C-alpha positions in Angstrom: -4.3 48.2 -27.7 -1.6 46.4 -26.5 -1.1 44.5 -23.0 -5.2 44.8 -22.9 -6.6 43.1 -19.7 -8.0 39.1 -19.5 -11.0 38.8 -19.8 -13.7 40.2 -16.9 -17.2 41.1 -16.7 -17.3 44.9 -15.3 -18.7 43.8 -11.9 -16.2 41.7 -11.4 -13.4 43.9 -12.6 -15.2 47.0 -10.1 -14.8 44.4 -7.2 -11.4 43.8 -7.8 -10.6 47.5 -6.9 -9.8 49.2 -3.6 -12.6 50.8 -0.8 -10.4 54.0 -1.2 -7.7 55.7 -3.3 -3.9 55.9 -1.4 -4.8 60.7 -1.8 -7.8 62.3 -1.7 -9.8 64.2 -4.7 -7.0 67.8 -4.5 -4.1 69.1 -6.5 -1.2 67.6 -5.3 1.8 69.8 -6.7 4.5 67.7 -6.7 2.3 64.9 -8.8 1.0 68.1 -11.1 4.4 68.2 -12.0 5.1 64.4 -13.4 2.3 64.9 -14.8 3.4 67.8 -17.1 6.4 66.0 -17.6 4.3 62.9 -19.7 2.9 65.4 -20.8 6.4 67.3 -22.9 7.7 63.5 -22.6 5.0 61.8 -25.1 3.7 65.3 -27.0 0.3 65.0 -25.3 -2.4 67.3 -24.7 -3.8 65.9 -21.0 -1.3 63.4 -18.6 -2.6 62.3 -15.2 -1.7 60.6 -11.5 -5.0 59.1 -11.2 -6.0 56.8 -8.3 -8.7 54.7 -8.5 -11.1 52.6 -6.3 -15.2 50.8 -6.1 -16.6 54.3 -5.9 -14.6 56.9 -8.8 -11.3 57.6 -9.9 -9.6 61.0 -8.4 -6.4 62.9 -10.3 -4.6 64.2 -7.2 -2.0 65.1 -10.6 -3.5 66.3 -13.8 -2.5 68.9 -16.8 -4.9 69.9 -19.7 -8.2 68.1 -18.3 -11.2 70.3 -19.2 -12.6 72.2 -16.9 -14.4 70.7 -14.5 -13.0 67.5 -14.5 -9.8 69.5 -13.7 -10.9 71.5 -10.9 -12.6 68.5 -9.6 -10.2 66.4 -9.6 -12.6 62.9 -9.9 -15.1 61.6 -11.9 -17.1 57.8 -11.6 -15.7 55.2 -12.6 -17.8 55.6 -15.7 -15.2 58.6 -17.1 -11.9 55.8 -16.6 -9.9 54.0 -18.3 -7.2 54.2 -15.8 -9.6 51.1 -14.0 -8.5 48.8 -16.8 -4.3 49.4 -15.6 -5.3 48.6 -11.8 -7.5 45.6 -12.4 -4.9 43.9 -14.6 -1.8 44.9 -13.2 -0.3 45.6 -16.3 0.3 48.9 -18.9 -2.6 49.4 -20.6 -2.9 51.6 -24.2 -5.7 52.3 -26.7 -5.4 53.8 -30.1 -8.7 54.8 -30.8 -10.8 54.3 -27.6 -13.7 54.9 -29.8 -13.2 51.6 -31.8 -12.1 49.2 -28.7 -15.1 47.3 -27.2 -13.4 47.5 -23.8 -13.3 51.2 -24.0 -16.1 52.6 -26.9 -19.0 53.2 -24.2 -16.5 54.6 -21.7 -18.1 58.2 -20.8 -14.8 59.4 -20.7 -14.4 59.6 -24.6 -17.1 62.5 -24.9 -16.6 64.3 -21.6 -13.1 64.5 -20.7 -11.7 64.0 -24.4 -10.0 60.6 -24.5 -9.6 59.1 -27.8 -6.0 57.8 -27.2 -4.9 56.3 -23.9 -1.4 55.3 -22.6 -1.5 54.0 -18.6 0.9 52.5 -16.9 0.5 51.3 -13.2 2.4 52.8 -9.8 3.7 50.4 -7.5 5.3 51.6 -4.2 8.7 50.8 -4.2 10.3 47.8 -1.2 11.7 50.5 1.4 14.7 47.8 2.1 15.9 47.6 -2.0 14.0 50.6 -3.2 12.3 48.4 -6.1 9.0 47.9 -6.3 8.3 43.8 -6.4 6.2 42.6 -9.9 3.5 41.8 -7.3 3.4 45.0 -5.2 -0.3 46.2 -4.9 -1.1 48.9 -7.7 -1.5 52.1 -6.1 -2.0 54.8 -8.9 -1.7 55.1 -12.5 0.2 57.7 -14.9 -1.3 58.1 -17.6 -0.8 60.3 -21.4 -4.2 60.9 -23.0 -4.4 62.8 -27.0 -7.6 63.6 -28.6 -6.8 61.9 -31.6 -6.0 58.4 -32.6 -2.7 57.6 -32.3 -0.3 54.8 -32.0 1.7 54.2 -28.8 5.8 53.5 -29.6 7.3 51.0 -27.2 9.5 54.2 -26.8 6.9 56.1 -25.5 5.5 53.4 -23.2 9.4 53.0 -21.9 9.6 56.5 -21.0 6.2 56.7 -19.2 6.9 53.8 -17.1 10.5 55.5 -15.6 8.4 58.5 -15.0 6.4 55.5 -13.5 8.7 54.5 -11.2 10.1 58.4 -10.3 6.4 58.7 -9.4 6.0 56.1 -7.0 9.6 56.9 -5.9 7.8 60.2 -4.5 5.0 58.2 -2.5 6.9 55.8 -1.5 9.1 58.7 0.2 6.3 60.3 1.4 5.1 57.1 3.0 8.5 56.7 4.4 8.4 59.8 5.8 5.4 58.8 7.7 6.7 56.0 9.3 9.7 58.3 10.0 7.4 60.6 11.7 5.3 57.5 13.7 8.3 55.9 15.0 10.1 58.8 16.4 7.0 60.3 17.8 6.4 56.6 19.1 10.1 55.9 21.0 9.8 60.1 22.0 6.4 58.9 24.0 7.4 55.3 25.4 10.4 56.6 27.2 8.2 58.1 29.6 5.8 55.1 29.7 6.2 53.7 33.1 3.2 51.4 33.1 1.3 48.7 31.4 -1.6 50.7 31.4 0.4 53.8 30.2 2.0 51.7 26.7 -1.3 51.3 26.0 -2.1 54.6 26.1 0.6 55.8 24.0 0.5 53.8 21.9 -3.2 54.5 21.0 -2.5 58.0 21.2 0.2 58.3 18.8 -1.1 55.4 16.1 -4.3 57.3 16.2 -2.7 60.7 16.0 0.1 59.7 13.4 -1.6 57.0 11.2 -4.9 59.1 10.9 -8.0 56.5 11.2 -6.2 54.3 13.5 -7.2 52.5 16.8 -4.9 50.0 19.1 -5.4 47.7 21.2 -3.0 45.8 23.6 -3.8 42.0 24.4 -1.4 40.2 27.3 -1.0 37.0 28.0 -3.5 36.3 30.8 -2.7 32.8 31.7 -0.9 30.4 29.4 -3.8 30.2 27.2 -5.5 33.4 26.9 -4.7 36.6 26.2 -6.6 39.6 27.5 -6.9 43.4 26.7 -5.2 46.0 28.4 -8.2 48.3 27.9 -10.9 48.1 25.6 -11.4 51.9 25.3 -8.8 52.4 23.1 -10.8 50.1 20.7 -13.8 51.6 18.4 -16.7 52.3 19.8 -18.8 49.3 20.5 -16.4 47.3 21.4 -18.3 44.3 22.6 -16.6 43.7 26.0 -16.4 40.0 24.7 -13.4 41.0 23.4 -12.1 41.9 26.4 -10.6 38.4 27.0 -9.4 35.6 23.8 -8.2 32.3 24.1 -4.8 30.9 22.5 -7.0 28.4 20.3 -9.7 30.7 19.0 -10.3 30.9 15.2 -9.6 35.3 15.6 -6.4 36.8 13.6 -4.8 38.7 17.3 -4.7 35.0 18.5 -3.0 33.5 15.6 -1.0 36.3 15.7 0.3 35.1 18.9 0.3 31.6 17.4 2.2 31.4 14.8 4.6 35.0 15.6 4.0 36.7 13.1 2.4 39.7 11.8 -1.4 39.6 10.4 -2.1 42.5 7.7 -5.5 42.8 6.2 -6.4 45.9 3.8 -9.6 45.9 4.5 -12.6 43.5 6.3 -13.5 41.1 3.7 -9.9 40.1 3.3 -10.0 39.5 6.8 -12.6 37.6 6.9 -12.2 35.8 4.0 -8.6 34.5 6.2 -10.7 34.0 9.4 -14.7 33.6 8.2 -15.6 32.5 12.4 -14.1 35.6 13.4 -17.0 36.8 14.5 -18.2 33.3 16.4 -17.3 35.3 19.7 -18.7 38.3 19.0 -19.8 41.4 16.6 -16.8 43.1 15.7 -16.9 46.8 15.5 -17.1 49.4 13.0 -13.5 49.1 11.5 -11.3 48.2 7.4 -8.0 47.4 7.5 -6.4 45.9 10.5 -3.0 44.7 11.7 -2.1 42.0 14.2 1.6 41.9 15.5 2.9 40.1 17.6 5.5 41.6 20.5 8.3 39.6 21.1 11.3 39.8 23.6 13.8 37.7 21.8 11.3 34.1 21.4 9.2 35.3 24.4 6.0 36.8 23.5 5.1 39.8 25.9 2.0 40.6 23.7 -0.2 41.5 20.5 -0.8 45.0 19.3 -3.4 45.1 17.4 -4.8 48.0 14.9 -7.1 48.8 12.9 -8.5 51.8 10.8 -11.6 53.0 9.2 -11.0 52.9 6.2 -9.4 50.2 3.8 -5.5 50.8 3.4 -3.7 49.5 0.4 -0.4 49.8 1.1 -0.4 47.6 4.2 1.8 45.0 2.8 4.3 47.7 1.7 5.0 49.1 5.4 5.8 46.1 6.3 9.2 47.2 7.8 7.0 50.2 9.7 4.6 47.4 11.3 7.8 45.7 12.5 9.7 48.4 14.0 6.2 49.6 15.6 5.7 46.0 17.4 9.5 46.1 18.6 9.0 49.4 19.8 5.7 48.5 21.4 7.7 45.2 22.7 10.2 46.4 24.2 8.2 49.1 26.1 6.0 46.9 27.4 9.1 44.4 28.8 10.1 47.3 30.1 7.2 48.6 32.0 6.3 44.9 33.1 10.0 44.3 34.3 9.4 47.7 36.2 6.2 46.7 38.0 7.8 43.5 39.5 10.1 45.7 41.0 7.7 48.4 42.5 6.1 45.2 43.6 9.2 44.1 45.1 10.1 47.2 46.0 6.4 47.8 47.7 6.3 44.8 49.7 10.0 46.2 50.6 9.5 49.3 51.6 6.1 47.9 53.9 7.6 45.8 55.7 10.0 48.6 56.7 6.9 50.9 57.7 5.9 50.1 61.4 2.5 49.3 62.2 1.1 52.4 64.5 -0.2 51.5 67.6 -3.6 50.6 68.3 -4.3 53.5 71.8 -2.8 55.9 71.7 -3.8 57.5 75.0 -6.7 60.6 73.6 -4.7 61.0 70.8 -5.6 60.2 67.2 -2.8 59.3 65.3 -1.8 58.5 61.4 0.6 57.9 58.8 1.1 58.1 55.0 3.9 56.7 52.6 3.9 57.2 48.9 6.8 55.9 46.9 8.2 58.3 44.4 7.7 57.7 40.8 11.2 56.1 40.3 12.5 52.8 39.3 12.8 50.8 42.2 9.9 53.0 44.4 11.7 52.4 48.0 14.0 55.2 50.0 14.9 56.0 53.4 11.9 58.1 54.1 10.2 56.8 57.6 7.6 57.8 60.2 7.1 55.9 63.7 5.3 56.2 67.0 6.4 55.2 70.3 3.3 54.5 72.9 4.9 55.4 76.3 8.1 53.9 77.9 10.3 53.3 80.6 10.6 56.3 81.8 7.5 58.2 81.1 4.4 55.7 80.3 2.2 58.5 79.5 3.6 60.1 76.6 3.6 59.6 73.0 6.3 60.0 70.8 6.3 60.6 67.1 9.5 60.2 65.1 9.7 61.3 61.4 13.1 60.6 59.2 14.9 60.7 56.3 18.1 58.6 55.7 20.0 60.4 52.6 19.5 58.5 49.4 17.1 57.3 47.2 17.9 53.3 47.0 17.7 49.9 48.6 20.8 50.9 50.2 18.9 54.5 51.8 16.3 51.9 52.9 18.6 49.6 54.8 20.1 52.3 56.2 16.9 53.7 57.6 15.9 50.3 58.8 18.9 50.7 61.2 18.5 54.5 62.3 14.6 53.6 62.8 15.6 50.5 64.8 18.2 52.4 66.9 16.1 55.6 67.5 13.3 53.1 68.3 15.1 51.6 71.2 16.6 54.9 72.2 12.7 56.4 72.8 11.5 53.2 74.6 14.4 54.2 77.2 14.1 57.6 77.3 12.2 60.1 79.2 9.9 63.0 78.3 12.4 64.5 76.8 13.0 64.2 72.7 17.1 65.1 72.9 18.3 62.6 75.1 17.3 59.7 72.0 18.8 61.6 68.8 21.8 62.5 71.3 22.4 58.5 72.0 21.7 58.2 68.3 24.2 60.4 66.8 26.7 58.2 68.8 25.3 55.1 67.9 25.6 55.7 64.0 29.2 56.5 64.9 30.4 54.0 67.4 28.9 51.3 64.8 30.3 52.5 62.1 27.0 53.0 60.6 27.3 55.4 57.3 24.1 57.3 57.8 23.0 61.1 57.6 19.6 62.0 58.6 17.0 64.8 58.9 14.4 63.6 61.7 12.0 65.4 63.9 11.5 64.1 67.6 8.3 64.7 69.3 7.3 63.9 72.8 3.5 64.2 73.0 2.2 64.2 77.2 -1.7 64.8 77.9 -1.4 67.1 81.1 -4.1 68.2 84.0 -3.6 71.5 81.7 -3.6 69.7 78.1 -1.4 68.9 75.8 2.2 69.3 75.3 4.6 69.0 72.6 8.3 68.5 73.0 10.2 68.5 69.9 14.0 68.7 68.2 14.4 69.1 65.4 17.4 67.9 63.2 17.3 69.4 60.0 13.9 68.7 58.7 11.6 70.3 57.3 9.5 72.3 60.3 6.0 70.2 61.6 2.5 72.3 61.0 0.4 72.9 63.5 -3.6 73.2 62.2 -5.2 75.1 64.8 -9.0 74.6 64.9 -10.1 77.7 64.0 -7.6 76.8 60.3 -5.3 79.2 61.1 -1.8 77.7 61.1 1.7 77.6 62.6 5.1 76.8 61.8 7.5 74.4 65.0 10.6 76.0 63.3 12.6 77.1 65.5 16.0 76.6 64.6 16.8 73.6 63.9 19.8 71.5 64.8 22.6 69.6 62.5 21.9 66.2 60.5 22.1 63.4 62.7 25.8 61.5 61.7 27.2 64.6 60.9 28.8 65.3 64.0 28.6 62.0 66.6 28.6 65.0 69.7 26.7 67.8 68.3 24.3 69.1 70.8 20.5 69.1 70.5 17.9 71.0 71.6 14.1 71.3 72.7 11.8 73.5 71.8 7.9 73.1 73.6 4.8 74.3 72.5 1.3 73.9 74.8 -1.6 72.7 71.9 -5.2 73.7 71.6 -7.7 70.7 72.1 -8.3 70.2 68.7 -5.8 70.9 66.8 -3.7 68.9 64.5 0.1 68.5 64.2 1.5 67.6 61.0 4.8 65.9 60.4 6.3 65.7 56.8 9.3 64.5 54.6 10.8 66.8 51.8 8.8 65.2 49.2 5.4 66.7 50.0 7.8 70.2 49.3 9.7 69.9 47.3 8.9 69.6 43.0 11.2 71.0 40.4 10.2 74.7 39.3 8.3 75.3 43.4 10.4 76.8 46.0 10.2 75.2 49.1 8.5 78.5 50.2 6.0 77.9 47.9 5.5 74.0 49.1 4.7 75.1 52.8 2.4 77.8 51.7 0.7 75.0 49.8 1.0 73.3 52.5 -0.7 75.6 54.7 -3.4 76.3 52.6 -4.5 72.6 51.8 -4.6 72.0 55.6 -6.9 75.3 56.1 -9.0 73.8 54.0 -9.5 70.9 54.9 -9.9 71.3 58.4 -13.0 70.1 59.1 -11.5 66.8 57.7 -11.1 63.7 59.6 -7.9 62.6 59.9 -7.7 59.8 57.2 -9.5 62.8 54.9 -7.6 65.1 55.8 -4.2 63.1 54.6 -5.7 61.9 51.3 -6.4 64.8 50.6 -3.1 66.9 51.4 -1.3 64.2 49.3 -3.8 64.2 46.1 -3.1 68.5 45.9 0.8 68.0 46.5 2.1 64.6 45.6 -0.5 63.4 43.2 -0.6 59.4 42.3 3.8 59.4 42.1 6.0 61.9 43.7 9.4 63.1 42.4 10.5 62.2 45.8 9.3 59.4 48.7 7.0 61.1 50.7 6.1 59.8 54.5 3.1 62.1 56.8 2.9 61.4 60.1 -0.3 64.0 62.0 -1.7 63.1 65.4 -5.3 64.8 66.3 -5.6 66.0 69.4 -9.2 66.0 71.2 
């Protein structure tokens, strides 16, 4: 016998075996080829690529075994000589297993016909060097078996080791392909993740689909000495709510990874408990086996911790350290980007809110409501606005509705919008019941003041007369307002529109008039409500009219909420402003 394992009892040896095998008990054409090469090179009737766990032995590569073993591709440990290679981490040979004290009681002798045996360990190569480290985990065994006694030469053992290295390289290549697929999928998916919650959900979905049985959780700094999970739902079922926050000095691996700025990897839960014996002092852990805790760093700044857990042990965890490093880097960059975007969106939201007017509390007998929904772009700010001016120097009984959209979708458009809105608001206040005068003055003012602005807008003056409500409006290149009648019918106020404001200073403006039945609702909107990729403008208008028809019995606030939910969703492709007035 050559390079025999050290002395240890059978129970002690079994305890060193992994909980699961790298591959399942089914034929693998590539590994069958390595077994076939083994029989040819060493002149044996049987050769195996085997993998051993505490629960038994599987043969994804096998040539020459008797039935039913050749078809079953697995045996219990009572039939395994390969376990001695795995537990020792060294080549193991025996000339006659029937005579050797270590193997003579093995059921592999009567059932599988094993007499002479030579096995060498399979260790995965380091993907950076292509060479397996001497202390790399043993993931399998390449062995040759004879049904008669024989001695094994050093040359034969060398050939077996060369074949084992090639076989391990094949397994390493598969893992590398899995890693690349994971990282490509994650990179592609994270491009569209705009918020921290979307980053967390994306990582959870990709790791679950690409890593087989993996769950993930994303922890963010929550103050100087605490971490908080973004969402416990991405962790295994049964995760206690007590884990939602973790003190940075807690004796748990996620906090340690954050403190030490290094990944912590555990092939099974026994390894984790050995390293952190007090881990369950906070709360019981959900059921999982292998786990990884990856600090998320942008330069030297900690932006979070990514926790990965598997439903079964993962003996290749250390060998895959490079993929966990890349996974952490991708996630950290996406998380940092989402955090910066959130800050920008918050600032932009405050700015946009400050630019929008507060609707007047008293509008006579009219009920008026406005809405603004920013686009899903980074800064969420643009040139859409609404305004309501109640009364004026010339007509104290009127209310004037303004809805406009300055060309552009950025801070500059918002700044221009503020100037346009301010000018028009003043002109409306000084004007009379006709909407054309303020718009004509705006055109001239923009040219005279050198304000480079183009805008579409609708100005509608509402007068409460003894004969009912009269609406006089002018349209400067804007989508037509929609009048929702009490019986659910809708009418477009689509009289021919004029040129955009700011295009031709002396452009004539035309007034249109409609008498509004009691109980009607007039809705003004910007193009963000109706313009979407893959949808025609006419189709967008039809959807607006249908949504209004279905919601005719709703309160005005509810009606606008439904309209936005059905046509825009949480985030639209463009800014969207709405202004609605209900006539009693």
